[in-house]
The first five atom37 places (N, CA, C, CB, O) and aatype in JSON, in Angstrom:
{
  "aatype": [12, 3, 10, 7, 13, 0, 10, 16, 4, 15, 7, 2, 4, 6, 15, 9, 15, 0, 0, 2, 8, 11, 10, 2, 16, 2, 0, 9, 0, 19, 18, 16, 15, 5, 11, 11, 2, 11, 13, 9, 0, 14, 0, 10, 13, 16, 9, 10, 7, 10, 9, 13, 10, 9, 13, 7, 13, 9, 6, 2, 2, 14, 19, 13, 7, 10, 16, 19, 9, 15, 7, 10, 4, 13, 13, 19, 13, 7, 9, 0, 10, 13, 19, 9, 5, 7, 1, 10, 12, 11, 11, 9, 2, 19],
  "atom_mask": [
    [1, 1, 1, 1, 1],
    [1, 1, 1, 1, 1],
    [1, 1, 1, 1, 1],
    [1, 1, 1, 0, 1],
    [1, 1, 1, 1, 1],
    [1, 1, 1, 1, 1],
    [1, 1, 1, 1, 1],
    [1, 1, 1, 1, 1],
    [1, 1, 1, 1, 1],
    [1, 1, 1, 1, 1],
    [1, 1, 1, 0, 1],
    [1, 1, 1, 1, 1],
    [1, 1, 1, 1, 1],
    [1, 1, 1, 1, 1],
    [1, 1, 1, 1, 1],
    [1, 1, 1, 1, 1],
    [1, 1, 1, 1, 1],
    [1, 1, 1, 1, 1],
    [1, 1, 1, 1, 1],
    [1, 1, 1, 1, 1],
    [1, 1, 1, 1, 1],
    [1, 1, 1, 1, 1],
    [1, 1, 1, 1, 1],
    [1, 1, 1, 1, 1],
    [1, 1, 1, 1, 1],
    [1, 1, 1, 1, 1],
    [1, 1, 1, 1, 1],
    [1, 1, 1, 1, 1],
    [1, 1, 1, 1, 1],
    [1, 1, 1, 1, 1],
    [1, 1, 1, 1, 1],
    [1, 1, 1, 1, 1],
    [1, 1, 1, 1, 1],
    [1, 1, 1, 1, 1],
    [1, 1, 1, 1, 1],
    [1, 1, 1, 1, 1],
    [1, 1, 1, 1, 1],
    [1, 1, 1, 1, 1],
    [1, 1, 1, 1, 1],
    [1, 1, 1, 1, 1],
    [1, 1, 1, 1, 1],
    [1, 1, 1, 1, 1],
    [1, 1, 1, 1, 1],
    [1, 1, 1, 1, 1],
    [1, 1, 1, 1, 1],
    [1, 1, 1, 1, 1],
    [1, 1, 1, 1, 1],
    [1, 1, 1, 1, 1],
    [1, 1, 1, 0, 1],
    [1, 1, 1, 1, 1],
    [1, 1, 1, 1, 1],
    [1, 1, 1, 1, 1],
    [1, 1, 1, 1, 1],
    [1, 1, 1, 1, 1],
    [1, 1, 1, 1, 1],
    [1, 1, 1, 0, 1],
    [1, 1, 1, 1, 1],
    [1, 1, 1, 1, 1],
    [1, 1, 1, 1, 1],
    [1, 1, 1, 1, 1],
    [1, 1, 1, 1, 1],
    [1, 1, 1, 1, 1],
    [1, 1, 1, 1, 1],
    [1, 1, 1, 1, 1],
    [1, 1, 1, 0, 1],
    [1, 1, 1, 1, 1],
    [1, 1, 1, 1, 1],
    [1, 1, 1, 1, 1],
    [1, 1, 1, 1, 1],
    [1, 1, 1, 1, 1],
    [1, 1, 1, 0, 1],
    [1, 1, 1, 1, 1],
    [1, 1, 1, 1, 1],
    [1, 1, 1, 1, 1],
    [1, 1, 1, 1, 1],
    [1, 1, 1, 1, 1],
    [1, 1, 1, 1, 1],
    [1, 1, 1, 0, 1],
    [1, 1, 1, 1, 1],
    [1, 1, 1, 1, 1],
    [1, 1, 1, 1, 1],
    [1, 1, 1, 1, 1],
    [1, 1, 1, 1, 1],
    [1, 1, 1, 1, 1],
    [1, 1, 1, 1, 1],
    [1, 1, 1, 0, 1],
    [1, 1, 1, 1, 1],
    [1, 1, 1, 1, 1],
    [1, 1, 1, 1, 1],
    [1, 1, 1, 1, 1],
    [1, 1, 1, 1, 1],
    [1, 1, 1, 1, 1],
    [1, 1, 1, 1, 1],
    [1, 1, 1, 1, 1]
  ],
  "atom_positions": [
    [[-18.22, 18.34, -23.71], [-17.89, 19.31, -22.7], [-16.71, 18.78, -21.89], [-19.12, 19.6, -21.79], [-16.69, 17.6, -21.53]],
    [[-15.75, 19.62, -21.6], [-14.55, 19.24, -20.85], [-14.74, 19.6, -19.39], [-13.29, 19.93, -21.43], [-14.88, 20.77, -19.05]],
    [[-14.73, 18.6, -18.51], [-14.89, 18.83, -17.07], [-13.56, 18.89, -16.34], [-15.75, 17.75, -16.46], [-13.54, 19.1, -15.13]],
    [[-12.47, 18.72, -17.05], [-11.15, 18.7, -16.42], [-10.67, 17.3, -16.13], [0.0, 0.0, 0.0], [-9.46, 17.06, -16.07]],
    [[-11.58, 16.37, -15.96], [-11.21, 14.98, -15.72], [-11.88, 14.04, -16.7], [-11.57, 14.58, -14.3], [-11.56, 12.85, -16.74]],
    [[-12.81, 14.56, -17.52], [-13.51, 13.74, -18.51], [-14.13, 14.63, -19.57], [-14.59, 12.87, -17.83], [-14.43, 15.8, -19.33]],
    [[-14.32, 14.05, -20.73], [-15.05, 14.7, -21.8], [-16.44, 14.08, -21.85], [-14.32, 14.57, -23.18], [-16.57, 12.87, -22.01]],
    [[-17.46, 14.91, -21.72], [-18.83, 14.4, -21.7], [-19.73, 15.29, -22.54], [-19.36, 14.31, -20.26], [-19.37, 16.39, -22.94]],
    [[-20.91, 14.77, -22.79], [-21.94, 15.6, -23.42], [-22.53, 16.5, -22.33], [-23.05, 14.73, -24.11], [-22.4, 16.2, -21.14]],
    [[-23.18, 17.55, -22.71], [-23.77, 18.43, -21.71], [-25.09, 17.84, -21.22], [-23.99, 19.86, -22.28], [-25.71, 17.03, -21.91]],
    [[-25.48, 18.24, -20.03], [-26.74, 17.76, -19.47], [-26.5, 16.72, -18.39], [0.0, 0.0, 0.0], [-25.65, 16.9, -17.52]],
    [[-27.25, 15.63, -18.45], [-27.2, 14.58, -17.43], [-25.85, 13.86, -17.4], [-28.3, 13.58, -17.68], [-25.44, 13.37, -16.36]],
    [[-25.18, 13.8, -18.54], [-23.88, 13.12, -18.61], [-22.85, 13.79, -17.7], [-23.35, 13.11, -20.06], [-21.99, 13.12, -17.13]],
    [[-22.94, 15.11, -17.55], [-22.01, 15.84, -16.7], [-22.13, 15.4, -15.25], [-22.24, 17.35, -16.82], [-21.13, 15.14, -14.59]],
    [[-23.34, 15.31, -14.75], [-23.54, 14.93, -13.35], [-23.15, 13.48, -13.11], [-25.0, 15.15, -12.94], [-22.6, 13.15, -12.06]],
    [[-23.41, 12.61, -14.07], [-23.02, 11.2, -13.93], [-21.5, 11.08, -13.91], [-23.61, 10.35, -15.09], [-20.94, 10.34, -13.1]],
    [[-20.83, 11.79, -14.79], [-19.38, 11.74, -14.85], [-18.76, 12.33, -13.58], [-18.87, 12.5, -16.08], [-17.78, 11.79, -13.07]],
    [[-19.32, 13.43, -13.08], [-18.82, 14.03, -11.84], [-19.01, 13.08, -10.66], [-19.53, 15.37, -11.57], [-18.13, 12.98, -9.8]],
    [[-20.15, 12.39, -10.6], [-20.39, 11.44, -9.51], [-19.42, 10.27, -9.58], [-21.84, 10.91, -9.56], [-18.91, 9.83, -8.55]],
    [[-19.15, 9.75, -10.78], [-18.18, 8.66, -10.93], [-16.77, 9.1, -10.54], [-18.18, 8.14, -12.38], [-16.02, 8.35, -9.93]],
    [[-16.43, 10.33, -10.91], [-15.11, 10.84, -10.54], [-14.97, 10.97, -9.02], [-14.86, 12.21, -11.21], [-13.94, 10.63, -8.45]],
    [[-16.03, 11.46, -8.37], [-16.01, 11.59, -6.91], [-15.91, 10.21, -6.24], [-17.27, 12.33, -6.42], [-15.18, 10.06, -5.26]],
    [[-16.64, 9.22, -6.76], [-16.55, 7.85, -6.22], [-15.15, 7.29, -6.34], [-17.54, 6.94, -6.94], [-14.64, 6.69, -5.4]],
    [[-14.52, 7.48, -7.5], [-13.16, 6.98, -7.7], [-12.16, 7.68, -6.78], [-12.75, 7.16, -9.14], [-11.26, 7.04, -6.25]],
    [[-12.32, 8.98, -6.61], [-11.43, 9.72, -5.72], [-11.57, 9.23, -4.28], [-11.73, 11.23, -5.8], [-10.57, 9.04, -3.59]],
    [[-12.8, 9.02, -3.83], [-13.03, 8.52, -2.47], [-12.49, 7.09, -2.31], [-14.53, 8.56, -2.14], [-11.94, 6.76, -1.27]],
    [[-12.64, 6.26, -3.33], [-12.15, 4.88, -3.25], [-10.63, 4.85, -3.14], [-12.6, 4.07, -4.48], [-10.08, 4.05, -2.39]],
    [[-9.96, 5.72, -3.88], [-8.5, 5.78, -3.79], [-8.07, 6.19, -2.39], [-7.92, 6.77, -4.83], [-7.1, 5.63, -1.86]],
    [[-8.76, 7.14, -1.79], [-8.43, 7.56, -0.42], [-8.63, 6.42, 0.57], [-9.28, 8.76, -0.01], [-7.82, 6.23, 1.47]],
    [[-9.72, 5.67, 0.42], [-9.99, 4.56, 1.33], [-8.93, 3.47, 1.18], [-11.4, 3.97, 1.08], [-8.41, 2.97, 2.18]],
    [[-8.62, 3.09, -0.06], [-7.63, 2.04, -0.29], [-6.26, 2.45, 0.21], [-7.57, 1.69, -1.75], [-5.51, 1.62, 0.72]],
    [[-5.9, 3.72, 0.06], [-4.6, 4.19, 0.53], [-4.52, 4.09, 2.05], [-4.36, 5.64, 0.08], [-3.49, 3.67, 2.58]],
    [[-5.58, 4.47, 2.75], [-5.55, 4.38, 4.21], [-5.59, 2.93, 4.66], [-6.72, 5.14, 4.82], [-5.01, 2.6, 5.69]],
    [[-6.26, 2.04, 3.92], [-6.29, 0.63, 4.27], [-4.91, 0.01, 4.16], [-7.28, -0.11, 3.4], [-4.55, -0.85, 4.96]],
    [[-4.14, 0.43, 3.16], [-2.81, -0.13, 3.01], [-1.94, 0.21, 4.22], [-2.15, 0.38, 1.73], [-1.09, -0.59, 4.61]],
    [[-2.15, 1.38, 4.81], [-1.37, 1.78, 5.97], [-1.8, 1.04, 7.22], [-1.49, 3.28, 6.19], [-0.98, 0.83, 8.12]],
    [[-3.06, 0.64, 7.31], [-3.61, 0.04, 8.52], [-3.95, -1.44, 8.38], [-4.84, 0.79, 8.93], [-4.77, -1.95, 9.14]],
    [[-3.35, -2.12, 7.44], [-3.77, -3.49, 7.17], [-3.41, -4.48, 8.27], [-3.18, -3.94, 5.88], [-3.96, -5.57, 8.3]],
    [[-2.5, -4.13, 9.16], [-2.09, -5.06, 10.2], [-2.82, -4.84, 11.53], [-0.62, -4.95, 10.42], [-2.64, -5.63, 12.45]],
    [[-3.63, -3.79, 11.64], [-4.24, -3.47, 12.93], [-5.24, -4.55, 13.37], [-4.94, -2.11, 12.86], [-5.12, -5.08, 14.47]],
    [[-6.21, -4.88, 12.53], [-7.22, -5.87, 12.91], [-6.63, -7.26, 13.1], [-8.32, -5.92, 11.85], [-6.94, -7.91, 14.1]],
    [[-5.78, -7.76, 12.18], [-5.2, -9.08, 12.42], [-4.35, -9.13, 13.7], [-4.35, -9.49, 11.24], [-4.38, -10.13, 14.43]],
    [[-3.61, -8.07, 13.97], [-2.8, -8.04, 15.19], [-3.68, -8.04, 16.43], [-1.88, -6.81, 15.19], [-3.37, -8.72, 17.41]],
    [[-4.77, -7.27, 16.4], [-5.67, -7.21, 17.54], [-6.27, -8.59, 17.84], [-6.78, -6.2, 17.29], [-6.26, -9.03, 18.99]],
    [[-6.79, -9.26, 16.82], [-7.4, -10.57, 17.04], [-6.37, -11.61, 17.48], [-8.11, -11.05, 15.77], [-6.66, -12.45, 18.33]],
    [[-5.17, -11.55, 16.91], [-4.14, -12.51, 17.29], [-3.7, -12.3, 18.73], [-2.95, -12.41, 16.35], [-3.53, -13.26, 19.48]],
    [[-3.5, -11.05, 19.12], [-3.07, -10.76, 20.5], [-4.17, -11.13, 21.49], [-2.7, -9.27, 20.65], [-3.88, -11.71, 22.54]],
    [[-5.42, -10.8, 21.17], [-6.52, -11.21, 22.06], [-6.61, -12.72, 22.17], [-7.86, -10.65, 21.55], [-6.86, -13.25, 23.25]],
    [[-6.39, -13.42, 21.07], [-6.4, -14.87, 21.11], [-5.31, -15.43, 22.01], [0.0, 0.0, 0.0], [-5.53, -16.35, 22.79]],
    [[-4.11, -14.85, 21.89], [-3.0, -15.29, 22.75], [-3.29, -15.01, 24.22], [-1.7, -14.61, 22.33], [-2.98, -15.82, 25.09]],
    [[-3.87, -13.84, 24.51], [-4.2, -13.51, 25.9], [-5.22, -14.5, 26.46], [-4.74, -12.07, 26.0], [-5.06, -14.99, 27.58]],
    [[-6.27, -14.79, 25.69], [-7.27, -15.76, 26.13], [-6.64, -17.14, 26.34], [-8.43, -15.85, 25.11], [-6.93, -17.82, 27.32]],
    [[-5.78, -17.55, 25.41], [-5.13, -18.86, 25.55], [-4.25, -18.91, 26.79], [-4.29, -19.17, 24.31], [-4.28, -19.89, 27.54]],
    [[-3.47, -17.87, 27.02], [-2.57, -17.85, 28.19], [-3.38, -17.9, 29.48], [-1.67, -16.59, 28.17], [-3.08, -18.69, 30.37]],
    [[-4.42, -17.05, 29.58], [-5.24, -17.07, 30.79], [-5.98, -18.4, 30.95], [-6.24, -15.93, 30.77], [-6.17, -18.87, 32.07]],
    [[-6.39, -18.99, 29.84], [-7.06, -20.28, 29.92], [-6.16, -21.37, 30.46], [0.0, 0.0, 0.0], [-6.6, -22.2, 31.25]],
    [[-4.89, -21.38, 30.04], [-3.96, -22.4, 30.52], [-3.43, -22.08, 31.92], [-2.8, -22.54, 29.56], [-3.15, -23.0, 32.69]],
    [[-3.29, -20.79, 32.26], [-2.82, -20.42, 33.61], [-3.86, -20.77, 34.66], [-2.5, -18.91, 33.67], [-3.52, -21.23, 35.75]],
    [[-5.13, -20.56, 34.33], [-6.21, -20.83, 35.28], [-6.55, -22.31, 35.37], [-7.45, -20.05, 34.89], [-7.51, -22.68, 36.06]],
    [[-5.79, -23.16, 34.7], [-6.0, -24.61, 34.71], [-7.39, -25.0, 34.23], [-5.77, -25.17, 36.11], [-7.99, -25.95, 34.72]],
    [[-7.89, -24.25, 33.28], [-9.16, -24.63, 32.66], [-8.95, -25.87, 31.81], [-9.75, -23.46, 31.8], [-7.84, -26.12, 31.34]],
    [[-10.0, -26.66, 31.63], [-9.84, -27.81, 30.74], [-9.53, -27.34, 29.32], [-11.1, -28.69, 30.75], [-9.82, -26.2, 28.95]],
    [[-8.94, -28.22, 28.53], [-8.53, -27.87, 27.18], [-9.72, -27.4, 26.35], [-7.84, -29.06, 26.5], [-9.57, -26.55, 25.48]],
    [[-10.89, -27.94, 26.61], [-12.07, -27.54, 25.86], [-12.92, -26.53, 26.64], [-12.9, -28.77, 25.51], [-14.13, -26.44, 26.43]],
    [[-12.27, -25.76, 27.52], [-12.98, -24.72, 28.26], [-13.27, -23.53, 27.37], [0.0, 0.0, 0.0], [-12.69, -23.38, 26.29]],
    [[-14.17, -22.69, 27.82], [-14.6, -21.53, 27.03], [-13.44, -20.58, 26.74], [-15.71, -20.79, 27.76], [-13.33, -20.07, 25.63]],
    [[-12.59, -20.34, 27.71], [-11.48, -19.41, 27.52], [-10.5, -19.93, 26.48], [-10.75, -19.16, 28.84], [-10.06, -19.17, 25.62]],
    [[-10.17, -21.19, 26.54], [-9.21, -21.77, 25.6], [-9.81, -21.81, 24.19], [-8.8, -23.19, 26.05], [-9.13, -21.45, 23.22]],
    [[-11.05, -22.24, 24.07], [-11.69, -22.3, 22.75], [-11.83, -20.9, 22.16], [-13.08, -22.98, 22.84], [-11.57, -20.71, 20.97]],
    [[-12.24, -19.93, 22.97], [-12.35, -18.55, 22.49], [-10.99, -18.03, 22.03], [-12.92, -17.64, 23.59], [-10.88, -17.4, 20.98]],
    [[-9.97, -18.29, 22.83], [-8.62, -17.85, 22.46], [-8.14, -18.48, 21.17], [0.0, 0.0, 0.0], [-7.53, -17.81, 20.34]],
    [[-8.43, -19.75, 21.0], [-8.04, -20.43, 19.77], [-8.78, -19.86, 18.57], [-8.31, -21.93, 19.9], [-8.19, -19.68, 17.5]],
    [[-10.07, -19.58, 18.74], [-10.85, -18.99, 17.64], [-10.33, -17.6, 17.27], [-12.33, -18.9, 18.01], [-10.17, -17.3, 16.09]],
    [[-10.06, -16.76, 18.27], [-9.51, -15.43, 18.0], [-8.16, -15.53, 17.3], [-9.36, -14.64, 19.3], [-7.9, -14.8, 16.34]],
    [[-7.31, -16.43, 17.77], [-5.97, -16.57, 17.2], [-6.04, -17.03, 15.74], [-5.14, -17.55, 18.02], [-5.37, -16.45, 14.88]],
    [[-6.84, -18.06, 15.47], [-6.96, -18.56, 14.09], [-7.58, -17.5, 13.19], [-7.81, -19.86, 14.06], [-7.15, -17.34, 12.05]],
    [[-8.59, -16.79, 13.68], [-9.21, -15.73, 12.89], [-8.21, -14.62, 12.59], [-10.44, -15.17, 13.63], [-8.2, -14.09, 11.47]],
    [[-7.38, -14.25, 13.55], [-6.37, -13.22, 13.33], [-5.36, -13.62, 12.27], [0.0, 0.0, 0.0], [-4.99, -12.81, 11.43]],
    [[-4.91, -14.88, 12.31], [-3.96, -15.36, 11.3], [-4.62, -15.41, 9.93], [-3.42, -16.76, 11.69], [-4.01, -15.0, 8.93]],
    [[-5.86, -15.9, 9.87], [-6.57, -15.95, 8.59], [-6.79, -14.55, 8.03], [-7.91, -16.68, 8.75], [-6.63, -14.33, 6.83]],
    [[-7.15, -13.62, 8.88], [-7.36, -12.24, 8.45], [-6.06, -11.62, 7.93], [-7.92, -11.4, 9.59], [-6.07, -10.86, 6.96]],
    [[-4.95, -11.94, 8.58], [-3.66, -11.44, 8.12], [-3.36, -11.95, 6.7], [-2.54, -11.87, 9.09], [-2.9, -11.19, 5.85]],
    [[-3.61, -13.22, 6.46], [-3.35, -13.8, 5.14], [-4.28, -13.17, 4.09], [-3.54, -15.34, 5.17], [-3.84, -12.82, 2.99]],
    [[-5.56, -13.04, 4.43], [-6.53, -12.46, 3.48], [-6.17, -11.0, 3.18], [-7.96, -12.55, 4.04], [-6.18, -10.59, 2.01]],
    [[-5.87, -10.22, 4.22], [-5.51, -8.81, 4.02], [-4.26, -8.7, 3.17], [-5.3, -8.11, 5.36], [-4.19, -7.83, 2.3]],
    [[-3.28, -9.54, 3.4], [-2.05, -9.49, 2.62], [-2.3, -9.76, 1.16], [0.0, 0.0, 0.0], [-1.74, -9.08, 0.3]],
    [[-3.14, -10.74, 0.86], [-3.45, -11.05, -0.53], [-4.24, -9.93, -1.2], [-4.23, -12.34, -0.61], [-3.97, -9.6, -2.36]],
    [[-5.2, -9.36, -0.49], [-6.0, -8.29, -1.07], [-5.17, -7.04, -1.33], [-7.17, -7.95, -0.16], [-5.34, -6.39, -2.36]],
    [[-4.28, -6.71, -0.4], [-3.51, -5.47, -0.55], [-2.45, -5.6, -1.63], [-2.86, -5.1, 0.75], [-2.02, -4.58, -2.17]],
    [[-2.03, -6.81, -1.96], [-1.07, -6.98, -3.06], [-1.71, -6.64, -4.4], [-0.53, -8.42, -3.1], [-1.04, -6.2, -5.33]],
    [[-3.04, -6.84, -4.49], [-3.76, -6.57, -5.73], [-4.02, -5.1, -5.96], [-5.04, -7.32, -5.74], [-4.28, -4.67, -7.08]],
    [[-3.96, -4.31, -4.86], [-4.27, -2.88, -4.95], [-2.97, -2.12, -5.16], [-5.01, -2.38, -3.67], [-2.08, -2.15, -4.31]],
    [[-2.86, -1.44, -6.26], [-1.67, -0.65, -6.56], [-2.04, 0.82, -6.59], [-1.04, -1.07, -7.9], [-2.17, 1.41, -7.66]],
    [[-2.19, 1.41, -5.43], [-2.55, 2.83, -5.36], [-1.36, 3.59, -4.84], [-3.79, 3.07, -4.45], [-1.42, 4.81, -4.7]]
  ]
}
């Protein structure tokens, strides 16, 4: 049976093929939108980390104070996320 996107046998095969086609269509839409927004989360974490670091040093907190450590963690996580997102998005060719 020809469904327009696949050739299948009639019966249960039709519904399975239609479900797989719908999953693939939705996945392409998600990956396409992710490629457009791949810098939002890394930028947010990096900027928050810088803000925490700046306020931590302006307020004369000790180097191992909560604000400085939090800022450093946010900053490192943002940079790591940027690298991971960049590598993942290179593999996706949508």
